[in-house]
N, C-alpha and C positions, 0 to 999 in steps of 0.2 A: 131306823135308825138314820139320818141323815148324813151324805158324806160331807166333814167341813172341809172347803177351801177358804183357805187363810189367805189374804190380801195384803201385805204388808207394803207403811206408803199410803194408806188408804185413805187418809184427807189431802192428797196432792190431786194436782188438776187430773191428771190421767188414773190415778187410783180411786175415785170417788166412781168414776164413769164403769169402773172394773166392776167395783161392789155393786152395783147397780145391775150390770146386765150380768154377774153372776149370781144374784140374789133372786133374780125371775126365772132360774135353772129348775125344776121338779126334782125332789130326791137331795138337794144341795143345801148345806145351811153355810152361807156367806159371814165370815168372820172380818169385820172389817178394824187393823191391827195398824196403830202412828202414837206417837209421843200425843196429840192433841183429838184422838178418835171421839171422842164421849163429845166436842163440841161441833161434830159435823151433826147435819139431820138427817143420818141414814135413814132409808124405808124400813117401814116396821116390819120386825121380822131379822134382820139383821143383827149378829151378834156382835157388840162393840169393845175393846181392849185396848186401854192406855197402857201402851209399853215404849220405853226406849232401848230397841233393837240393837243399840250401838254396844252391848254389854252379851258376850254368849249364852247367860243365866237367863236374860228375858226374851233373847230370843227361841233358843230352845224351848221356854214356858210358852212360847205366843204358836209356835208351829206344832207340839205338840199334839198327837193325833190327827193332824189332816191326813186327807186324802191327797189334796191338791194345795200347793202354795204357788202364788202373785206375788214376785217380787218388784214392788214399783218404788221401792228405795230410794232417795233422791236425797242430796246435801252435796257436800264438797266430796272432793274425787277422795279423801281418804277414808271418807266415810262410808263410800260407795263401794270402795273394796274390801274395806273391812267388814262391813255387813253381810256383803256379798259370799264373802268367803267362810265366815262364820254360818250363813246358811246353808250352804252345800256342805259343807262339813257334818250340820246337824241334820239334815236330810240322807246322807248317805249314810248314817248311823241308825236309823230311825229302822224296826224290824221288818215295813214293808216299803221302801222307800219310796215317797209320793210324787206325783207328777210336780216339776217346779218350773212355771213359765216364769221366764225373766225376762224384764224390760229393757234391752240392749237400745242403740240407738244408732241413724246412720252418720253420727260423730264416729262411732267406732272404725269407719274405714280411714279415715285423717286425711290425710293429703291427693288420694288418689284422684285421676279426674275420669271421665269418659264414661261410660253406661258400664254398670257393675252389679254381680249377681252375687247369690251368697258363697260360691265359691271362692272368690276374690280372700286373699290373705289379709287379716284386717292389721291395717299401719297403727292405728291409734297415737300418729304422729301431729295432731294439729296443735294442742294444748293438754292440760292436764287431766282435764273432763275429757277428753278423746281418749287417752292413755286409758282412764279409768274404766270407760265403757269398751274398748278394746279387750282389756284384761278380765272382766268380770263375763264376756260375752263367752270368752275361751272358759273360763269354769264350767259354764252353764253348758258348751258341748262337751267337759269332762265328764259333768253329770249324767250317769246312762239313762236317766229318764227326764233329762231338762231338754226347753224349748228355749231358745231366743228369738224374741222377737226386735226385728230392728225397724222403728218407724222412721219416717221424716222428719220433716216439720210438722209438729200436731197442733191444729190448730181447732178455735170452736169455744163457744162460751165458756167463759173462766179460763182460757190458756193466758196467762200472763205475760209472754212475750210477745208470742205471733198471733195475738188478738187484741190484747189490751193497749199494749203499748205502741203497735203499729198504729193502731186506730188514732192513739192519740199524736202520733209523729204526724200522720196522715192529716186531720182534722187540722193541726195546726200549721199544715203547711210546711213542715219541716222534712218531709220526706217524699218522695213521688218518684218520676223515672230519673234514674242514675244513669242515663246513657250507658255507656262501656260497662259503668261498674256496676251495672244492674241487669247484663245478659248472662249471668249463672244460671244456675236451675234450680227451683223453689221445687223441692220433692214434698210436695203437700200431703197430707192425711188425715182424714176428721175422726175426732178423738171418738164418737160413736164406733168408728169403722175399726180402730184400734182394740176398743173393748171389746168390739166383737170376735177380732181375731183372737184375744185370750180366751175366750170361752171354746171356739174352735181347737185352739190347741190343747187346752185343756181334756180335750175329748179324743184326742189324735191316738192313733195306733202306733205302739212304741217302734213299729218298723218303717214309720213314717215322720220320725222328727226330725230335727236339726232347726238351724236359723231360718226366719223367713223375712225380707224386705218389706216393708209397707209402704205403700206410697201411691197417689193417683198412677195407673199406666202410663198415662201421657205428661211428663209432670211440664208445667210453664216456667218463664222466665222469673223473677225476680221483678222487674219491671211490669211484668203483666198482671202479676201480683198483688201490686202494690195498686196497680191501675183500676182491676176488678174489686177489689176491696174498697178501694175509694168508691168506685160508682156506686157501689152497695151501702157505703154510709152518706152518700149525698155530696161528696168532697169531690170539684172538678180539678181535672187533669191537672200536673205540675211537675214541670220540670227542677231539680238541684242539681244546680254546677258545683263541677268538682273543688272550687273555690268553699261555698257553701259547707260541702262535707267537709272539706278540712276545718274550717270553722268550729262547725257542728263538734267533730270525734275530737280533735286537738286542743279548742280550746275554751267551748262550751263545756264540755263532759263532766272535765273533772269538780268545776264547782256542782255542777247540778248532780251528781251523782253525790257528793257530800250534802246538799241539799234532801236527798233522798231519803240518804239515811240520817238525818234529824228528822227527817217527816214519818220514821218509820211506825210510829203506832197507828193501827188501823184506817183510825177515823182520817187523818191529817192524808196518808199516802195514799189512799182512794181519791182523795181529791185533785192529788197534785196532776198539774196538767203538765209538766214539763220533765219527762223523765229524762235521762242523759241517752245521747245516742252513742252506743260504747262502739269504739274502733273494729271490734272485730265484725260487726253487722256488714259495714259496706265491702270487707274481706272474703265475707260469705255469700253476700249478693254476687260475686264475680267468678264465685268457683263453679268449673262447670264439671259437674254431677249428677248424672242420671241413675235412678234406681230401675233396677229389671225386677217387678214383680211378678213375675210368669208362675214361679214356684210355689207362690202365696194363693194364686189364682187356682192352679192346677189343684195343690193338694189341701189347702185349707177352705178351697170355695170360696176366696174372698171376692164381693162386689164391693164399689168403693162410691162411697156419696159423692156425685156432683158437684161440682165446685160450686156453680150456681147457687146448688142450696144450700150448702153448707156456709159459703160466705153469707148468705141472706138469713140464715140464724144467726150467724154471728153477730152481723150488724146490725140484728134487730134486737141482741142482749144488749152490745154495746149501747145504741143509740137508747134503749129505757132503763141507762144508768148501771149496768154490769161494770163493774172495775175488779181488780186483782189486789191483792195489799203488795205485791212483790214489785 
């Protein structure tokens, strides 16, 4: 009988790649769980379950009998916290508490600056999402068979913000070199590397658990990211002045956000060429935070997809018409 590994939030960007990676493991039955899992064309052999894990009953039913659980649940901060609490409570009550790999985030560190490793106390003070990620990361650390993964900026084909929206902004000339505002560090990690880290974490010995930062070992600045991604897309280098950035974030963002809401049906959302440039993006682009990934390389044995390779595959996806509906 195969060991069941349940992936919660399986229809999301990262969740889909995790399902794909887990389904390739020998002796493992990948179980994809989300509200709309049956709408996703998962590979043959993947067990699919439509379930709203915002209720304790549905969540406990979804993870029953699991040897491993991967928590990729996304949504509002309140949902992320509530569902994670139910998950760890349910897992702790199981006769043999399963390995739980929890998808945390760079955001859990909050406003801290400089080079950071996993020993740093999580501040979670940037916004509600940051606070939720910090709280759920702590839940994973308090669960005796839990592993928290803290990816940085997860990019790749299918990434809503970091690959689709950024590409649309670059192509339209609304984003580019931000000068001093873009000299913060962009802790990029390719989505398949995150899925690989999940597989490795599922197989870790109990004495080697704990949180792991996931990012390229040498982070680049946001200006460099925009320049290199733009080049892969065939976009000439552009500079964006402080005035242009202020107009984008303070004047254009509110009506463009309203337009985005009105175009929320999938067909229209995919065609929308004018995503809003939200104020939090320039703030993030100036943040000097660099993830130390020594622990992930040493214990998980991680190797990172070269940025040039990841950007080429991402740009090919976008130029071929790849879009997200978010």
